[in-house]
FIKOLZA-1660 file (N, C-alpha, C; in steps of 0.1 Angstrom, whole numbers, plus 5000, padded with zeros to 4 digits):
% residues 92
   i   px   py   pz ch aa at
   1 1680 0806 7613  A  M  N
   1 1688 0794 7617  A  M CA
   1 1679 0787 7628  A  M  C
   2 1679 0774 7627  A  H  N
   2 1671 0766 7636  A  H CA
   2 1677 0753 7638  A  H  C
   3 1672 0748 7649  A  L  N
   3 1678 0732 7651  A  L CA
   3 1670 0723 7641  A  L  C
   4 1675 0712 7637  A  A  N
   4 1668 0703 7628  A  A CA
   4 1655 0698 7632  A  A  C
   5 1653 0694 7645  A  W  N
   5 1642 0689 7650  A  W CA
   5 1631 0699 7652  A  W  C
   6 1635 0713 7653  A  C  N
   6 1624 0723 7655  A  C CA
   6 1617 0726 7640  A  C  C
   7 1625 0727 7631  A  G  N
   7 1619 0731 7617  A  G CA
   7 1618 0746 7617  A  G  C
   8 1615 0751 7605  A  R  N
   8 1615 0764 7603  A  R CA
   8 1604 0772 7612  A  R  C
   9 1606 0785 7612  A  C  N
   9 1595 0792 7621  A  C CA
   9 1583 0795 7611  A  C  C
  10 1573 0788 7613  A  D  N
  10 1561 0791 7604  A  D CA
  10 1556 0805 7607  A  D  C
  11 1556 0809 7619  A  T  N
  11 1550 0822 7624  A  T CA
  11 1557 0833 7615  A  T  C
  12 1571 0833 7614  A  M  N
  12 1577 0844 7606  A  M CA
  12 1578 0841 7592  A  M  C
  13 1578 0829 7588  A  E  N
  13 1578 0825 7573  A  E CA
  13 1567 0834 7565  A  E  C
  14 1556 0834 7570  A  Q  N
  14 1545 0841 7564  A  Q CA
  14 1547 0856 7563  A  Q  C
  15 1555 0861 7571  A  N  N
  15 1559 0876 7571  A  N CA
  15 1569 0880 7560  A  N  C
  16 1577 0870 7555  A  Y  N
  16 1587 0874 7546  A  Y CA
  16 1583 0882 7534  A  Y  C
  17 1571 0877 7528  A  R  N
  17 1566 0884 7517  A  R CA
  17 1564 0899 7520  A  R  C
  18 1558 0902 7532  A  S  N
  18 1555 0915 7536  A  S CA
  18 1569 0924 7536  A  S  C
  19 1579 0918 7542  A  L  N
  19 1592 0924 7542  A  L CA
  19 1598 0926 7528  A  L  C
  20 1597 0916 7519  A  F  N
  20 1600 0920 7505  A  F CA
  20 1592 0930 7499  A  F  C
  21 1580 0931 7501  A  M  N
  21 1572 0942 7495  A  M CA
  21 1577 0954 7501  A  M  C
  22 1580 0955 7513  A  K  N
  22 1583 0969 7519  A  K CA
  22 1597 0973 7515  A  K  C
  23 1607 0964 7514  A  F  N
  23 1621 0967 7513  A  F CA
  23 1627 0963 7499  A  F  C
  24 1623 0953 7493  A  D  N
  24 1629 0948 7480  A  D CA
  24 1622 0939 7472  A  D  C
  25 1612 0944 7465  A  E  N
  25 1604 0937 7457  A  E CA
  25 1610 0927 7447  A  E  C
  26 1622 0931 7443  A  D  N
  26 1628 0922 7431  A  D CA
  26 1640 0915 7436  A  D  C
  27 1642 0911 7447  A  F  N
  27 1653 0903 7451  A  F CA
  27 1667 0909 7449  A  F  C
  28 1668 0923 7449  A  V  N
  28 1681 0928 7445  A  V CA
  28 1689 0931 7458  A  V  C
  29 1683 0935 7469  A  R  N
  29 1690 0937 7481  A  R CA
  29 1690 0928 7492  A  R  C
  30 1681 0918 7492  A  M  N
  30 1680 0909 7502  A  M CA
  30 1673 0896 7499  A  M  C
  31 1677 0885 7505  A  E  N
  31 1672 0872 7504  A  E CA
  31 1671 0865 7517  A  E  C
  32 1662 0856 7519  A  F  N
  32 1660 0850 7531  A  F CA
  32 1664 0835 7529  A  F  C
  33 1671 0829 7538  A  F  N
  33 1676 0816 7539  A  F CA
  33 1673 0808 7550  A  F  C
  34 1669 0797 7550  A  S  N
  34 1667 0789 7563  A  S CA
  34 1677 0778 7564  A  S  C
  35 1683 0776 7575  A  V  N
  35 1693 0766 7575  A  V CA
  35 1694 0761 7590  A  V  C
  36 1696 0747 7589  A  T  N
  36 1697 0740 7602  A  T CA
  36 1712 0741 7608  A  T  C
  37 1712 0738 7621  A  E  N
  37 1725 0740 7627  A  E CA
  37 1736 0732 7621  A  E  C
  38 1733 0720 7615  A  E  N
  38 1744 0712 7610  A  E CA
  38 1751 0717 7597  A  E  C
  39 1745 0727 7591  A  F  N
  39 1751 0734 7579  A  F CA
  39 1757 0748 7581  A  F  C
  40 1756 0752 7593  A  I  N
  40 1761 0764 7596  A  I CA
  40 1776 0764 7600  A  I  C
  41 1785 0771 7594  A  P  N
  41 1799 0771 7597  A  P CA
  41 1803 0773 7612  A  P  C
  42 1812 0767 7618  A  E  N
  42 1814 0768 7632  A  E CA
  42 1818 0782 7636  A  E  C
  43 1826 0789 7626  A  D  N
  43 1829 0803 7630  A  D CA
  43 1817 0811 7634  A  D  C
  44 1805 0809 7626  A  I  N
  44 1793 0816 7628  A  I CA
  44 1787 0811 7640  A  I  C
  45 1786 0799 7643  A  L  N
  45 1779 0792 7654  A  L CA
  45 1786 0798 7668  A  L  C
  46 1799 0800 7667  A  S  N
  46 1807 0802 7679  A  S CA
  46 1805 0818 7681  A  S  C
  47 1801 0825 7671  A  S  N
  47 1800 0840 7674  A  S CA
  47 1785 0846 7676  A  S  C
  48 1777 0836 7678  A  L  N
  48 1762 0841 7679  A  L CA
  48 1761 0849 7692  A  L  C
  49 1755 0859 7692  A  K  N
  49 1754 0869 7703  A  K CA
  49 1747 0863 7715  A  K  C
  50 1736 0854 7712  A  F  N
  50 1726 0849 7722  A  F CA
  50 1731 0835 7726  A  F  C
  51 1742 0830 7721  A  G  N
  51 1746 0817 7726  A  G CA
  51 1742 0806 7716  A  G  C
  52 1743 0794 7721  A  A  N
  52 1739 0782 7711  A  A CA
  52 1724 0783 7708  A  A  C
  53 1722 0777 7696  A  L  N
  53 1708 0778 7691  A  L CA
  53 1699 0769 7701  A  L  C
  54 1687 0774 7703  A  K  N
  54 1678 0766 7711  A  K CA
  54 1665 0763 7704  A  K  C
  55 1654 0762 7711  A  C  N
  55 1641 0759 7703  A  C CA
  55 1635 0772 7697  A  C  C
  56 1641 0782 7700  A  K  N
  56 1637 0795 7693  A  K CA
  56 1645 0798 7680  A  K  C
  57 1638 0803 7670  A  P  N
  57 1645 0807 7658  A  P CA
  57 1656 0818 7660  A  P  C
  58 1665 0818 7651  A  R  N
  58 1675 0829 7653  A  R CA
  58 1676 0835 7638  A  R  C
  59 1675 0848 7639  A  F  N
  59 1676 0854 7625  A  F CA
  59 1690 0864 7625  A  F  C
  60 1698 0860 7615  A  V  N
  60 1711 0866 7614  A  V CA
  60 1712 0873 7601  A  V  C
  61 1715 0886 7602  A  L  N
  61 1717 0895 7589  A  L CA
  61 1731 0897 7586  A  L  C
  62 1733 0893 7573  A  F  N
  62 1747 0894 7568  A  F CA
  62 1746 0904 7556  A  F  C
  63 1756 0912 7554  A  F  N
  63 1758 0920 7542  A  F CA
  63 1772 0919 7537  A  F  C
  64 1774 0914 7525  A  E  N
  64 1786 0911 7518  A  E CA
  64 1795 0902 7528  A  E  C
  65 1789 0892 7533  A  G  N
  65 1796 0883 7542  A  G CA
  65 1800 0886 7557  A  G  C
  66 1795 0899 7560  A  E  N
  66 1798 0904 7573  A  E CA
  66 1785 0904 7581  A  E  C
  67 1785 0899 7593  A  K  N
  67 1774 0897 7602  A  K CA
  67 1770 0912 7607  A  K  C
  68 1758 0916 7605  A  K  N
  68 1753 0929 7608  A  K CA
  68 1744 0930 7620  A  K  C
  69 1735 0918 7623  A  D  N
  69 1727 0920 7633  A  D CA
  69 1722 0905 7636  A  D  C
  70 1716 0904 7647  A  E  N
  70 1710 0890 7652  A  E CA
  70 1698 0892 7661  A  E  C
  71 1687 0885 7657  A  I  N
  71 1675 0886 7665  A  I CA
  71 1672 0873 7670  A  I  C
  72 1671 0872 7682  A  D  N
  72 1666 0859 7689  A  D CA
  72 1652 0858 7691  A  D  C
  73 1647 0847 7684  A  G  N
  73 1631 0846 7686  A  G CA
  73 1624 0851 7674  A  G  C
  74 1612 0848 7673  A  A  N
  74 1601 0852 7663  A  A CA
  74 1597 0865 7667  A  A  C
  75 1605 0876 7665  A  D  N
  75 1600 0890 7668  A  D CA
  75 1600 0898 7654  A  D  C
  76 1589 0900 7648  A  Y  N
  76 1589 0906 7635  A  Y CA
  76 1592 0920 7635  A  Y  C
  77 1589 0927 7646  A  T  N
  77 1593 0941 7648  A  T CA
  77 1608 0943 7648  A  T  C
  78 1614 0935 7655  A  K  N
  78 1628 0936 7656  A  K CA
  78 1635 0932 7643  A  K  C
  79 1630 0922 7636  A  L  N
  79 1636 0918 7623  A  L CA
  79 1634 0930 7613  A  L  C
  80 1622 0935 7613  A  E  N
  80 1619 0946 7605  A  E CA
  80 1627 0958 7606  A  E  C
  81 1630 0961 7619  A  M  N
  81 1639 0973 7622  A  M CA
  81 1653 0969 7619  A  M  C
  82 1658 0958 7620  A  A  N
  82 1673 0954 7617  A  A CA
  82 1674 0955 7602  A  A  C
  83 1665 0949 7594  A  I  N
  83 1665 0951 7580  A  I CA
  83 1666 0966 7575  A  I  C
  84 1656 0973 7581  A  S  N
  84 1656 0988 7578  A  S CA
  84 1669 0994 7580  A  S  C
  85 1675 0990 7591  A  K  N
  85 1689 0997 7595  A  K CA
  85 1699 0993 7585  A  K  C
  86 1700 0980 7581  A  H  N
  86 1711 0975 7574  A  H CA
  86 1710 0973 7560  A  H  C
  87 1698 0973 7554  A  I  N
  87 1696 0971 7540  A  I CA
  87 1704 0981 7531  A  I  C
  88 1711 0977 7522  A  P  N
  88 1719 0986 7514  A  P CA
  88 1709 0995 7505  A  P  C
  89 1713 1008 7501  A  T  N
  89 1704 1015 7491  A  T CA
  89 1706 1009 7478  A  T  C
  90 1698 1013 7469  A  L  N
  90 1699 1007 7456  A  L CA
  90 1711 1012 7449  A  L  C
  91 1718 1023 7453  A  D  N
  91 1730 1029 7448  A  D CA
  91 1742 1022 7452  A  D  C
  92 1742 1013 7463  A  D  N
  92 1754 1006 7469  A  D CA
  92 1758 0995 7459  A  D  C
% end
């Protein structure tokens, strides 16, 4: 999630391929989406753990429509740990 004037986080975008290779090479268990604030439903915006969006990117993990985790800022290690914790097994 990001503000429209900020654009996507180029620093993190280059790491998505590494995360796919580590966790889900065939797009079965996870996908990445980029969205600006104007397209985020109000119930999600109002429930953000770190408050309103700012110039830092925000990564929010959902599983079957339920929010599982939120990472504030471009922290690859925290994003990787959150995915590892919440990604469903292939049997799920």
